[in-house]
C-alpha positions as CSV (number, residue, x, y, z in Angstrom):
1,M,0.0,0.0,0.0
2,E,1.3,3.4,-1.0
3,P,2.0,6.0,1.7
4,T,-0.4,8.9,2.0
5,M,0.9,12.0,0.1
6,T,1.3,15.0,2.3
7,I,2.1,17.5,-0.5
8,K,-0.6,20.1,-1.2
9,V,-1.3,21.2,-4.7
10,T,-3.0,24.4,-5.9
11,K,-6.1,23.9,-8.0
12,S,-7.2,26.2,-10.8
13,S,-9.7,27.8,-8.4
14,G,-6.9,28.7,-6.0
15,E,-7.9,26.1,-3.5
16,K,-5.3,23.9,-1.9
17,A,-5.8,20.1,-1.8
18,L,-3.7,17.0,-1.0
19,F,-2.1,15.5,-4.1
20,S,-3.6,12.2,-5.1
21,L,-1.6,9.5,-7.0
22,D,-4.9,7.7,-7.7
23,K,-6.4,10.8,-9.3
24,L,-3.4,11.1,-11.6
25,R,-3.6,7.5,-12.5
26,N,-7.3,7.6,-13.3
27,S,-6.8,10.7,-15.5
28,L,-4.0,8.9,-17.4
29,K,-6.2,5.8,-18.0
30,Y,-8.5,7.9,-20.2
31,S,-5.5,8.4,-22.6
32,G,-5.4,4.8,-23.5
33,A,-1.9,4.3,-22.1
34,N,-1.0,0.9,-20.7
35,H,-0.3,0.1,-17.1
36,N,3.5,0.2,-17.4
37,L,3.5,3.6,-19.1
38,I,1.0,5.1,-16.5
39,E,3.2,3.9,-13.6
40,A,6.3,5.3,-15.2
41,I,4.7,8.7,-15.6
42,V,3.2,8.6,-12.1
43,S,6.7,7.8,-10.7
44,K,8.3,10.6,-12.7
45,V,5.7,13.2,-11.7
46,K,5.9,12.1,-8.1
47,E,9.7,12.8,-8.1
48,E,9.2,16.3,-9.3
49,L,6.4,17.4,-6.9
50,Y,6.9,20.3,-4.5
51,E,4.6,22.0,-2.0
52,G,2.0,24.3,-3.7
53,I,2.7,23.0,-7.2
54,S,-0.3,23.9,-9.5
55,T,-2.5,21.2,-11.0
56,Q,-1.8,22.9,-14.3
57,E,1.9,22.2,-14.0
58,I,1.3,18.6,-13.0
59,Y,-0.9,18.3,-16.1
60,N,1.7,19.8,-18.3
61,R,4.4,17.4,-17.1
62,A,2.2,14.3,-17.6
63,F,1.1,15.6,-21.0
64,A,4.7,16.1,-22.2
65,L,5.6,12.5,-21.0
66,L,2.6,11.0,-22.8
67,K,3.3,13.0,-26.0
68,R,6.9,11.8,-26.0
69,N,5.6,8.2,-26.0
70,K,2.6,8.6,-28.4
71,S,0.8,11.7,-29.5
72,V,-2.7,10.2,-29.5
73,F,-2.3,9.4,-25.8
74,A,-1.5,13.0,-25.1
75,S,-4.4,14.2,-27.2
76,K,-6.9,12.0,-25.3
77,Y,-5.4,13.1,-22.0
78,K,-6.0,16.8,-22.9
79,L,-9.7,16.2,-23.5
80,K,-11.0,18.5,-20.8
81,K,-8.6,21.3,-21.9
82,A,-9.6,20.7,-25.5
83,I,-13.2,21.4,-24.7
84,Y,-12.1,24.8,-23.1
85,E,-10.4,25.5,-26.4
86,L,-13.7,25.3,-28.3
87,G,-14.4,28.9,-26.9
88,P,-14.5,31.7,-26.3
89,T,-18.0,32.3,-27.7
90,G,-19.6,29.0,-26.6
91,F,-21.2,28.5,-30.0
92,P,-18.8,25.6,-31.0
93,F,-19.7,24.0,-27.7
94,E,-23.4,24.1,-28.6
95,R,-22.5,22.4,-31.9
96,F,-20.4,19.9,-30.0
97,V,-23.3,19.0,-27.6
98,A,-25.7,18.7,-30.6
99,A,-23.2,16.4,-32.4
100,I,-22.9,14.1,-29.3
101,L,-26.7,13.9,-29.1
102,T,-27.0,13.3,-32.9
103,Y,-24.7,10.2,-32.5
104,S,-27.0,9.1,-29.7
105,G,-30.0,8.9,-32.0
106,Y,-31.5,12.4,-31.6
107,T,-32.5,14.8,-34.3
108,T,-31.0,18.2,-33.3
109,T,-31.1,21.8,-34.2
110,V,-29.0,24.7,-32.9
111,G,-30.0,28.3,-32.1
112,E,-33.7,28.0,-32.9
113,I,-36.2,30.6,-31.8
114,L,-39.2,29.3,-29.8
115,N,-42.2,31.2,-28.5
116,G,-43.0,31.3,-24.8
117,I,-46.2,32.5,-23.2
118,C,-44.3,35.6,-22.1
119,V,-41.4,36.2,-24.5
120,T,-39.5,34.4,-27.3
121,H,-36.4,32.5,-26.5
122,E,-33.3,31.5,-28.5
123,I,-32.7,27.8,-27.6
124,D,-29.1,26.6,-27.7
125,V,-30.0,23.0,-28.7
126,I,-33.3,21.3,-29.4
127,A,-33.1,17.5,-29.4
128,E,-35.9,15.2,-30.5
129,K,-36.3,11.4,-30.3
130,N,-39.5,9.3,-30.4
131,N,-41.7,12.5,-30.5
132,K,-40.2,13.7,-27.3
133,V,-38.4,17.1,-27.4
134,A,-35.7,18.2,-25.0
135,I,-34.9,21.9,-24.6
136,I,-31.2,22.2,-24.0
137,E,-29.2,25.3,-22.7
138,C,-25.4,25.2,-22.7
139,K,-23.3,27.1,-20.2
140,F,-19.8,27.2,-21.5
141,H,-16.8,28.4,-19.5
142,S,-13.5,29.2,-21.3
143,E,-11.6,29.3,-18.0
144,E,-11.0,26.5,-15.5
145,G,-12.2,26.8,-11.9
146,R,-15.5,28.4,-12.8
147,N,-18.5,26.2,-11.8
148,C,-22.2,26.5,-12.5
149,N,-24.0,27.7,-9.4
150,V,-27.7,27.4,-8.6
151,K,-28.6,30.7,-10.5
152,I,-28.0,28.9,-13.8
153,P,-30.6,26.1,-13.5
154,L,-33.0,28.6,-11.8
155,Y,-32.8,30.9,-14.8
156,I,-33.0,28.0,-17.4
157,H,-35.9,26.4,-15.6
158,S,-37.9,29.6,-15.9
159,R,-37.2,29.7,-19.7
160,Y,-38.1,26.1,-20.1
161,R,-41.4,26.5,-18.3
162,D,-42.3,29.6,-20.5
163,V,-41.6,27.6,-23.7
164,K,-43.3,24.4,-22.5
165,T,-46.5,26.3,-21.4
166,F,-46.9,27.9,-24.9
167,W,-46.0,24.6,-26.7
168,E,-48.9,22.9,-24.9
169,T,-51.4,25.4,-26.2
170,K,-50.7,24.2,-29.8
171,S,-53.5,21.8,-30.6
172,T,-51.9,20.4,-33.7
173,E,-48.5,19.7,-32.1
174,K,-48.1,15.9,-31.6
175,R,-44.7,16.1,-30.1
176,V,-44.3,16.8,-26.3
177,I,-41.6,18.8,-24.6
178,D,-40.7,16.4,-21.8
179,K,-37.4,17.6,-20.5
180,G,-35.2,20.7,-19.9
181,W,-31.5,20.2,-19.9
182,V,-28.6,22.2,-18.6
183,V,-25.2,21.3,-20.1
184,T,-21.8,22.7,-18.9
185,N,-18.2,21.9,-19.7
186,T,-17.2,22.5,-16.0
187,R,-19.1,21.3,-12.9
188,F,-22.3,22.1,-11.0
189,T,-22.3,23.2,-7.4
190,S,-24.2,21.0,-4.9
191,D,-27.0,23.6,-4.7
192,A,-27.3,23.5,-8.5
193,I,-27.6,19.7,-8.5
194,A,-30.1,19.8,-5.7
195,Y,-32.3,22.3,-7.6
196,G,-32.0,20.4,-10.8
197,H,-33.2,17.2,-9.2
198,C,-36.1,19.1,-7.4
199,A,-37.2,20.9,-10.6
200,G,-36.9,17.9,-12.9
201,L,-34.1,19.3,-15.0
202,Y,-31.5,17.0,-16.5
203,L,-28.0,18.2,-15.6
204,L,-25.0,17.2,-17.7
205,S,-21.4,18.3,-16.9
206,W,-17.9,17.1,-17.3
207,D,-18.3,14.3,-14.8
208,F,-22.1,14.4,-13.9
209,P,-24.2,12.2,-13.8
210,K,-21.7,9.6,-12.7
211,K,-20.6,7.4,-15.6
212,E,-22.8,9.5,-18.0
213,G,-21.0,12.8,-17.9
214,L,-19.6,14.5,-21.0
215,K,-16.2,12.8,-20.5
216,D,-17.8,9.3,-20.4
217,R,-20.1,10.0,-23.4
218,I,-17.2,11.3,-25.5
219,D,-15.0,8.3,-24.7
220,R,-17.8,5.8,-25.2
221,L,-18.9,7.2,-28.6
222,S,-15.4,8.3,-29.7
223,L,-16.7,11.8,-30.3
224,Y,-13.6,13.8,-29.7
225,P,-13.5,17.5,-30.5
226,I,-10.9,18.5,-33.2
227,T,-9.2,20.6,-30.5
228,V,-7.8,17.4,-29.0
229,S,-5.4,17.1,-31.9
230,T,-1.7,17.8,-31.2
231,L,-0.9,17.9,-34.9
232,L,-3.3,20.6,-36.0
233,T,-2.2,24.2,-35.2
234,N,-4.5,26.6,-33.4
235,K,-5.0,28.5,-36.6
236,E,-6.1,25.4,-38.4
237,K,-8.4,24.4,-35.6
238,H,-10.1,27.9,-35.7
239,Y,-10.5,27.6,-39.5
240,L,-12.3,24.3,-39.0
241,L,-14.4,25.5,-36.1
242,N,-15.6,28.5,-38.1
243,R,-16.9,26.0,-40.7
244,D,-18.8,24.1,-38.0
245,V,-16.4,21.2,-38.0
246,V,-16.2,20.4,-34.3
247,L,-15.6,16.6,-34.3
248,C,-12.6,14.6,-35.3
249,R,-15.2,12.2,-36.8
250,Q,-16.4,15.0,-39.1
251,L,-12.9,15.8,-40.3
252,W,-12.3,12.1,-40.9
253,K,-15.3,12.1,-43.3
254,E,-14.3,15.5,-44.9
255,Q,-10.6,15.1,-45.3
256,F,-10.7,17.4,-48.3
257,L,-10.7,20.3,-45.8
258,L,-7.1,19.5,-45.0
259,D,-6.2,20.4,-48.6
260,H,-7.9,23.8,-48.1
261,L,-5.5,24.4,-45.3
262,G,-2.4,23.9,-47.6
263,I,-1.1,21.0,-45.5
264,S,1.8,19.0,-47.0
265,K,1.1,15.4,-48.1
266,S,3.3,13.9,-45.3
267,R,1.7,16.0,-42.6
268,K,-1.8,15.2,-44.0
269,T,-1.0,11.5,-43.7
270,S,0.0,12.0,-40.0
271,I,-3.1,13.9,-39.2
272,I,-5.4,11.3,-40.9
273,N,-3.7,8.6,-38.9
274,E,-4.3,10.5,-35.7
275,L,-8.0,11.1,-36.7
276,K,-8.4,7.3,-37.3
277,Q,-7.3,6.5,-33.8
278,F,-9.8,9.0,-32.4
279,C,-12.7,7.9,-34.4
280,N,-12.4,4.1,-34.5
281,P,-14.2,4.3,-37.9
C-alpha cells in the first residue's frame, strides 16, 4: 500500500488540496496508455512534486511525457482542456453538444427561436427522439475553476417552463416537450444539482451524472473535438471550427478540408492517422 501523500497542490480555483496519486492514475487511464507507461509517468511526476505546485503544472508534465511516447495518448489526456479550447464564444460548444446527441439517436437543431407564453427564446440546442423534445441550454466556461451555481438552473428552468407552457397550447402539435437540460463543460455546485433534481431538470457536466457525464459519453462514442489534436495548429483548428467542423469524426469524413489548409502530403497523412485513432471508424 502506498504511503499517503502530504504535498498540497494548488487547484485552478486557487484552493489547496492534497495531491492524489490515484487521481493522476485515473486521468491517465483515459488516454489509452497501458499500465506500465502510466506507472512510469506517475513515478516521474511524483519525483518532481513540490509544496504548492499547481495542478496545471502537473498536467503539463504528464502531458509532455505522454506526447513523448505517443501523440494520441497526449491528445486524449488533454480532452478537458480541448473542450475549453472550443471557446471563447460558446457556439462551437453548442455544436459539439448537438453532435454528441445526434450520434446518440437524436435529431438536433442549434440556435432555434421558440415562443414562450411571455417572450420568445433562442434555444441553444433542441433534441428530438420518439416524438419527445428536449430543450437544452449550454453554459460554456472558457476558463478552468468556474463552476455553475444554482442561479444557472434557476434561470434556465424559468425559460423552459415559459416555452413548455406555450407549446402545450398548440392543438396540432403531436410532439411533447418532456425535459429541460442544462449542459456545462465544467461542474455544478451541490445547490445547482439539488435544484436540478427538485425541478426535474437533466443536468450534464464534465463528470455528472456519474458514468454518464460529458467525459464518459465522449470516450464511449469516440466523439472527440478537433481541439484534442496535437498535430493541427491553433489557426487550423479555428478555421475548421468556423466551418462548423467540431468533431474529429467530421474531419475524418471530410478530409478534403485539409487540402484547403495547404497542409503537406506527409503532414496530412500523419493527421489522418491521428484522426483514425480518435474515431475508430
